[in-house]
C-alpha positions in Angstrom: 0.0 0.0 0.0 1.3 3.4 -0.9 1.9 6.0 1.8 -1.1 8.4 2.1 -0.8 11.8 0.5 -0.5 14.7 2.9 -3.7 16.5 3.5 -2.0 19.8 2.8 -2.7 19.2 -0.9 -6.1 20.4 -2.1 -8.5 17.4 -1.9 -8.9 15.1 -4.8 -12.4 15.0 -6.3 -14.1 11.8 -7.6 -17.4 12.3 -9.3 -19.2 9.0 -9.9 -22.3 9.1 -12.1 -24.6 6.3 -13.3 -27.2 6.5 -16.0 -30.9 6.0 -15.4 -30.8 4.9 -11.8 -33.8 5.6 -9.6 -33.5 7.4 -6.3 -35.3 4.6 -4.4 -33.0 1.8 -5.7 -30.7 1.9 -2.6 -31.1 -0.3 0.4 -30.2 2.9 2.3 -33.3 4.6 0.8 -35.5 1.7 2.1 -35.6 -0.5 -1.0 -36.6 -4.0 0.1 -35.1 -6.0 -2.9 -32.0 -4.4 -4.4 -28.6 -4.9 -2.6 -26.2 -1.9 -2.6 -23.8 -2.4 0.3 -21.1 -0.1 -0.9 -23.4 2.8 -1.8 -25.2 2.2 1.5 -21.8 2.7 3.2 -21.5 6.0 1.4 -24.9 7.1 2.7 -24.2 5.8 6.2 -20.8 7.6 6.5 -21.5 10.5 4.3 -24.5 12.8 3.5 -27.6 11.4 1.8 -29.8 14.0 -0.1 -33.2 12.5 -0.1 -34.9 15.0 -2.4 -32.5 15.2 -5.3 -33.9 15.7 -8.8 -32.9 15.8 -12.5 -34.5 19.0 -13.7 -34.5 17.7 -17.3 -34.5 13.9 -17.0 -32.8 12.6 -20.1 -29.1 12.0 -20.8 -28.0 15.1 -22.7 -29.7 17.9 -20.8 -28.9 16.3 -17.5 -25.2 16.3 -18.3 -25.4 19.9 -19.4 -26.6 20.7 -15.9 -23.7 18.8 -14.4 -21.1 20.3 -16.7 -22.2 23.9 -16.5 -24.0 24.3 -13.2 -26.7 26.2 -15.1 -30.5 25.8 -15.2 -32.0 24.4 -18.3 -33.3 27.8 -19.3 -29.7 29.0 -19.4 -27.9 26.0 -20.8 -30.7 25.8 -23.3 -31.3 22.0 -23.4 -34.9 21.5 -22.4 -35.3 18.1 -24.2 -33.2 15.5 -26.0 -31.5 16.6 -29.1 -28.2 15.2 -30.4 -25.4 16.9 -32.4 -25.8 20.3 -30.9 -22.3 21.7 -30.1 -21.2 22.3 -26.5 -19.8 25.8 -26.6 -20.2 26.9 -23.0 -17.9 29.5 -21.5 -17.4 27.7 -18.2 -17.6 24.0 -17.7 -16.8 21.8 -14.6 -13.6 20.0 -15.9 -12.2 23.2 -17.3 -12.5 24.9 -13.9 -10.5 22.1 -12.3 -7.9 22.0 -15.1 -7.4 25.8 -14.8 -6.9 25.4 -11.0 -4.1 23.0 -11.4 -5.9 19.7 -11.1 -5.1 16.7 -13.2 -8.4 15.9 -14.9 -9.8 12.8 -16.5 -13.2 11.4 -17.5 -13.8 7.7 -18.0 -17.0 6.5 -19.6 -20.0 8.5 -20.8 -19.8 12.1 -21.8 -22.6 12.4 -24.4 -21.5 15.8 -25.7 -20.9 17.1 -29.2 -18.5 16.9 -31.0 -18.3 13.4 -29.5 -14.6 13.8 -28.4 -15.0 17.3 -27.2 -12.7 17.5 -24.1 -14.9 20.1 -22.4 -11.7 21.1 -20.4 -10.5 17.6 -19.4 -6.9 16.8 -20.0 -8.0 13.4 -21.3 -11.1 11.3 -21.8 -11.4 7.5 -22.2 -14.8 7.3 -23.8 -17.8 5.0 -23.8 -21.1 6.7 -24.5 -23.1 3.5 -25.0 -25.1 3.2 -28.2 -25.7 6.5 -29.9 -28.0 6.2 -32.9 -26.6 9.1 -34.9 -23.1 7.6 -34.7 -24.4 4.3 -35.9 -25.8 5.8 -39.1 -22.8 4.7 -41.2 -24.3 6.0 -44.4 -24.9 9.5 -43.1 -21.6 10.5 -41.4 -18.0 10.8 -42.4 -15.9 7.8 -41.5 -14.1 9.7 -38.8 -17.4 10.1 -36.8 -18.4 6.4 -37.0 -19.0 4.8 -33.7 -16.2 2.3 -34.3 -13.8 5.2 -34.7 -14.5 7.2 -31.5 -15.5 4.7 -28.8 -12.6 3.6 -26.7 -14.4 0.8 -25.0 -15.5 -0.8 -28.3 -11.9 -0.6 -29.6 -10.8 -2.3 -26.4 -13.6 -4.9 -26.6 -12.6 -5.8 -30.1 -9.0 -6.3 -29.0 -10.0 -8.4 -26.0 -12.8 -10.5 -27.4 -12.3 -10.5 -31.2 -12.6 -8.1 -34.0 -16.2 -9.1 -34.8 -17.6 -8.1 -31.3 -20.1 -5.3 -31.1 -22.2 -3.7 -28.4 -25.5 -5.3 -29.4 -24.4 -8.8 -30.2 -26.7 -10.1 -27.5 -29.7 -8.7 -29.4 -31.0 -6.2 -26.9 -31.8 -2.6 -28.0 -30.2 0.3 -26.1 -33.6 1.6 -25.0 -35.5 -1.7 -24.5 -36.1 -1.4 -20.8 -38.6 -4.3 -20.8 -36.3 -6.9 -22.2 -33.5 -8.6 -20.2 -30.8 -11.2 -20.8 -27.5 -11.9 -19.2 -24.2 -10.4 -20.6 -22.9 -12.7 -23.3 -19.2 -12.4 -22.7 -16.9 -12.8 -19.6 -17.8 -10.4 -16.8 -14.5 -8.7 -17.0 -15.4 -7.4 -20.4 -18.6 -5.7 -19.3 -18.6 -1.9 -19.8 -19.2 -1.4 -16.0 -16.0 -3.3 -15.2 -14.2 -1.4 -17.9 -15.0 2.0 -16.4 -13.6 0.9 -13.1 -10.5 -0.7 -14.7 -9.7 2.5 -16.6 -10.4 4.7 -13.6 -7.9 2.6 -11.5 -5.4 2.9 -14.4 -5.7 6.7 -14.1 -4.8 6.4 -10.4 -1.6 4.5 -11.5 -0.4 7.0 -14.1 -1.7 10.4 -12.8 0.6 13.2 -11.9 1.2 12.7 -8.1 2.3 16.3 -7.7 -1.2 17.5 -8.4 -4.6 16.8 -7.0 -7.0 15.1 -9.4 -10.5 15.4 -10.6 -11.7 12.1 -11.9 -15.2 11.6 -13.4 -16.1 7.9 -13.5 -19.2 7.9 -15.6 -21.1 4.6 -16.1 -23.6 3.9 -18.8 -25.5 1.2 -16.7 -28.2 0.7 -15.4 -29.4 2.4 -18.6 -30.7 -0.3 -21.0 -29.9 -2.8 -22.4 -30.5 -4.8 -19.2 -27.6 -7.1 -19.6 -26.1 -7.9 -16.2 -23.5 -10.6 -15.8 -25.1 -14.0 -15.1 -24.2 -14.2 -11.5 -26.0 -10.9 -10.7 -29.1 -11.8 -12.8 -29.3 -15.1 -10.8 -29.5 -13.1 -7.6 -32.9 -11.6 -8.6 -34.4 -13.7 -11.4 -36.4 -16.1 -9.1 -37.5 -13.6 -6.5 -41.1 -12.6 -6.0 -40.6 -8.9 -6.8 -43.5 -6.6 -5.9 -45.4 -5.1 -8.8 -44.7 -1.4 -9.4 -47.2 1.2 -8.2 -50.0 2.3 -10.5 -51.9 5.5 -9.8 -55.7 5.8 -9.6 -55.3 8.4 -12.4 -53.8 5.9 -14.9 -55.8 5.0 -18.0 -55.8 1.2 -17.8 -57.5 0.7 -21.1 -54.8 2.8 -22.9 -52.1 0.9 -21.1 -53.6 -2.4 -22.4 -53.3 -1.0 -26.0 -49.7 0.3 -25.3 -47.7 3.0 -27.0 -44.1 3.8 -27.5 -42.0 6.8 -28.3 -38.3 7.6 -28.6 -37.8 8.3 -24.9 -40.7 6.7 -23.1 -43.2 3.9 -23.5 -46.6 3.1 -21.9 -47.7 -0.5 -21.7 -49.3 -3.0 -19.3 -46.9 -6.0 -19.3 -47.6 -9.4 -18.0 -46.0 -10.1 -14.6 -43.4 -12.5 -15.9 -41.9 -10.1 -18.4 -42.1 -7.2 -15.9 -40.4 -9.2 -13.1 -37.6 -10.2 -15.5 -37.0 -6.5 -16.4 -37.0 -5.6 -12.7 -34.5 -8.4 -12.0 -32.2 -7.3 -14.8 -32.3 -3.7 -13.6 -31.7 -4.5 -10.0 -28.9 -6.9 -11.1 -27.2 -4.1 -13.0 -27.3 -1.9 -9.9 -25.8 -4.5 -7.7 -23.1 -5.1 -10.3 -22.4 -1.4 -10.3 -22.3 -1.3 -6.5 -19.7 -4.1 -6.4 -17.5 -2.3 -9.0 -17.8 1.0 -7.2 -16.5 -0.9 -4.1 -13.6 -2.1 -6.2 -12.8 1.5 -7.1 -13.0 2.7 -3.5 -10.7 -0.1 -2.5 -8.2 1.0 -5.1 -8.3 4.6 -3.8 -7.2 3.2 -0.5 -4.5 1.1 -2.1 -3.1 4.1 -3.9 -3.1 6.1 -0.6 -5.5 8.8 -1.8 -8.9 7.8 -0.3 -8.7 9.9 2.8 -7.9 13.0 0.8 -10.6 12.4 -1.8 -14.1 13.9 -1.7 -16.6 11.6 -3.5 -20.0 12.6 -5.0 -22.3 9.9 -6.4 -25.4 10.7 -8.5 -27.5 9.6 -11.4 -28.4 11.7 -14.4 -32.1 10.7 -14.2 -34.2 7.7 -13.2 -36.1 4.8 -14.9 -39.9 4.4 -14.7 -39.6 0.6 -14.7 -43.3 0.0 -14.9 -44.5 2.6 -12.4 -47.9 3.7 -13.7 -47.2 1.3 -16.6 -44.5 3.6 -18.0 -40.9 2.7 -18.9 -37.7 4.7 -19.5 -37.5 8.5 -18.7 -38.4 12.2 -19.4 -41.5 12.0 -17.3 -42.0 14.3 -14.3 -42.8 11.4 -11.9 -40.5 10.4 -9.1 -39.2 7.2 -10.8 -38.0 9.3 -13.7 -37.0 12.6 -12.2 -35.8 11.8 -8.7 -32.2 10.6 -8.4 -29.7 9.3 -5.8 -27.3 11.9 -4.6 -24.6 11.1 -2.0 -21.6 13.1 -0.7 -18.9 11.2 1.0 -15.8 12.6 2.7 -13.8 9.6 4.1 -10.9 11.7 5.4 -13.1 14.4 7.0 -11.6 17.0 4.7 -14.8 19.1 4.8 -16.0 18.4 8.3 -19.4 17.1 7.2 -21.9 15.5 9.5 -21.6 11.8 8.9 -24.8 9.9 8.3 -26.8 13.1 7.8 -30.0 13.0 5.8 -30.9 16.2 4.0 -34.5 16.9 3.0 -34.0 20.2 1.1 -34.5 19.9 -2.6 -31.3 19.7 -4.7 -30.6 19.1 -8.4 -27.9 18.3 -10.8 -26.8 21.9 -11.4 -25.7 21.9 -7.7 -22.9 19.4 -8.4 -20.5 21.9 -10.1 -20.6 24.6 -7.3 -20.4 21.9 -4.6 -17.3 20.3 -6.0 -15.6 23.6 -6.8 -16.2 24.8 -3.2 -14.9 21.5 -1.8 -11.7 22.1 -3.8 -11.4 25.8 -2.9 -11.9 26.9 -6.5 -13.8 30.1 -7.4 -17.3 29.4 -8.8 -17.7 31.0 -12.2 -20.4 33.7 -12.5 -22.4 31.7 -15.0 -23.2 29.0 -12.4 -26.8 29.1 -11.1 -26.7 26.0 -8.9 -25.9 26.1 -5.2 -23.2 24.3 -3.3 -24.8 21.8 -1.0 -22.0 22.0 1.6 -24.0 24.4 3.7 -26.8 21.9 3.9 -24.3 19.2 5.0 -23.4 21.4 8.0 -27.1 22.1 8.9 -27.4 25.6 7.4 -30.5 25.8 5.1 -31.2 29.5 5.7 -30.6 30.7 2.2 -31.7 27.6 0.3 -34.2 27.5 -2.6 -37.9 26.8 -1.9 -38.5 24.6 -4.9 -37.2 23.6 -8.3 -38.6 23.7 -11.8 -38.2 20.6 -14.0 -39.3 20.0 -17.6 -38.8 17.9 -20.7 -40.0 18.4 -24.2 -41.1 15.4 -26.3 -44.3 15.4 -28.2 -47.5 14.6 -26.3 -45.6 13.9 -23.1 -43.9 17.3 -23.0 -44.1 18.4 -19.4 -43.1 20.7 -16.6 -43.0 20.0 -12.9 -42.4 22.0 -9.7 -41.5 20.4 -6.4 -40.2 21.3 -3.0 -39.8 17.6 -2.1 -43.1 17.7 -0.2 -45.6 18.6 -3.0 -45.3 18.2 -6.7 -47.2 20.1 -9.4 -47.2 18.7 -13.0 -48.4 20.4 -16.2 -48.4 18.7 -19.6 -47.8 21.5 -22.0 -49.6 20.0 -25.0 -52.9 18.9 -23.4 -52.9 21.4 -20.5 -53.5 18.6 -18.0 -52.5 19.3 -14.4 -51.6 17.0 -11.6 -50.8 17.6 -8.0 -49.3 15.1 -5.6 -48.6 15.1 -1.8 -45.2 13.4 -1.8 -45.1 13.1 2.0 -48.4 11.2 2.3 -48.2 9.6 -1.2 -44.5 9.1 -2.3 -45.6 6.7 -5.1 -47.9 9.4 -6.6 -50.9 7.1 -6.7 -53.5 9.9 -5.9 -53.8 12.9 -8.1 -55.1 15.8 -6.0 -55.5 18.4 -8.9 -59.4 18.1 -8.7 -59.6 17.8 -5.0 -61.2 21.1 -3.8 -59.4 20.9 -0.4 -56.1 21.4 -2.4 -57.4 24.2 -4.6 -55.2 26.9 -3.0 -52.2 24.6 -3.3 -52.9 24.0 -7.0 -53.2 27.8 -7.6 -50.0 28.5 -5.8 -48.0 26.0 -7.8 -49.6 27.0 -11.1 -48.7 30.6 -10.4 -45.1 29.7 -9.7 -44.9 27.9 -13.1 -46.5 30.8 -14.9 -43.8 33.1 -13.6 -41.1 30.5 -14.3 -42.1 30.2 -18.0 -42.9 33.8 -18.6 -40.7 35.2 -21.3 -39.7 31.8 -22.6 -39.7 31.6 -26.4 -42.1 28.7 -26.6 -44.9 31.0 -25.4 -46.1 28.7 -22.6 -47.0 31.7 -20.4 -48.1 35.2 -20.8 -47.4 36.1 -17.2 -51.0 35.5 -16.1 -51.9 32.0 -17.4 -50.4 28.9 -18.8 -50.9 28.4 -22.6 -51.2 24.8 -23.7 -50.5 23.5 -27.2 -47.5 25.7 -28.1 -44.8 23.9 -30.1 -42.3 22.2 -27.8 -38.6 22.6 -28.5 -35.7 20.3 -27.5 -33.2 23.2 -27.5 -33.7 26.9 -27.0 -32.6 29.1 -29.8 -29.6 30.7 -28.1 -27.6 27.5 -28.2 -28.5 26.4 -31.8 
């Protein structure tokens, strides 16, 4: 074991993100099935933010919030649109590089151009399956998936030149289909992210603190856990997901599917298999995160490293008969968010649970403050370090979330206790009491006893959307049926 680095050096920063993991899929969050011992340790010995949200719950806009610390109104990505350049003045890795940190990302970036460094010194890339990069007839050869993806190059060297991501036959967004990983476990992309992260610890510049972003694609579909993890869950009697009283059961029987979400009533056998595959991927991730934490100790840097764990958004996984993301419901929009300080660098309250509402744009100012780096003026998020120390005096009252996407285009407002939802195309409103009804089974929008609450939240959204180019608000009312946009004009 290497001698620990002196704490006189600025703390190292490790950001661990996973893709499409629900907030409730931690044993520390009360889940009765999934096993997450390493993440539970982070929650037990760190700070667990119990009302953390993705303000725009799909991959690209969520990462824009992480990278820039901006709200979606400012970073401009209010839906999912690929091939829009990332030209932001201030980004998280650039701030660390400028401050003298050795910076590296391993895994998923999902930016454009695909190999845009965004201020990192180096990236070792695996974005998963991106459809536009698989369109071999429509792109120059230099942009083909085979050319840019480091994991796929590595996989071909390790397993044979004919290996590809989808050889097991599962689509990258098929979150109702599961089968075990078809190659040795060590070749799984989850293992690869950890192996490459550990390799960075070996070859980093020891005279500098480091910022490492270990960015996993799973548990985003395909649901392809290694066999040993799938076997842990496949025969369990997994409870059925919650279905609200407001759900149209007849429409769910017919089913529908779009590019980012699907709505269908599945038979219990297929649903349980999907749940088993999803939980298996999370336990596999947890074990590999434990492997990374062990390596931090072996390289003597654990106790001078601040670790933040979060997901970019959730997964509906059958809640209310929906699958995938972009929806305003808890399963899609609420995320795990843990801050762990093993060496007590920041003097946080260990085991603290924070109820104030936080979101992805808070990651950038939090990590920069932890490192003692000035926060750029473009950042609109807030450092959560004050909450970790019990000071919520200047914290926000609520957040605004949204996602464009055809008929399901939506906006939501929440303070972690109540949630207001507005579907911008139909004008439908929903109101949920999250304290009494965390699974959002009962829609209170037409309950007269909640009329004042409904009016309050609606008025907040009216003001939030006033002046936006889509025309959803004139300052006095919400206007349904306006054309939704994936990106605001100032970034196109």
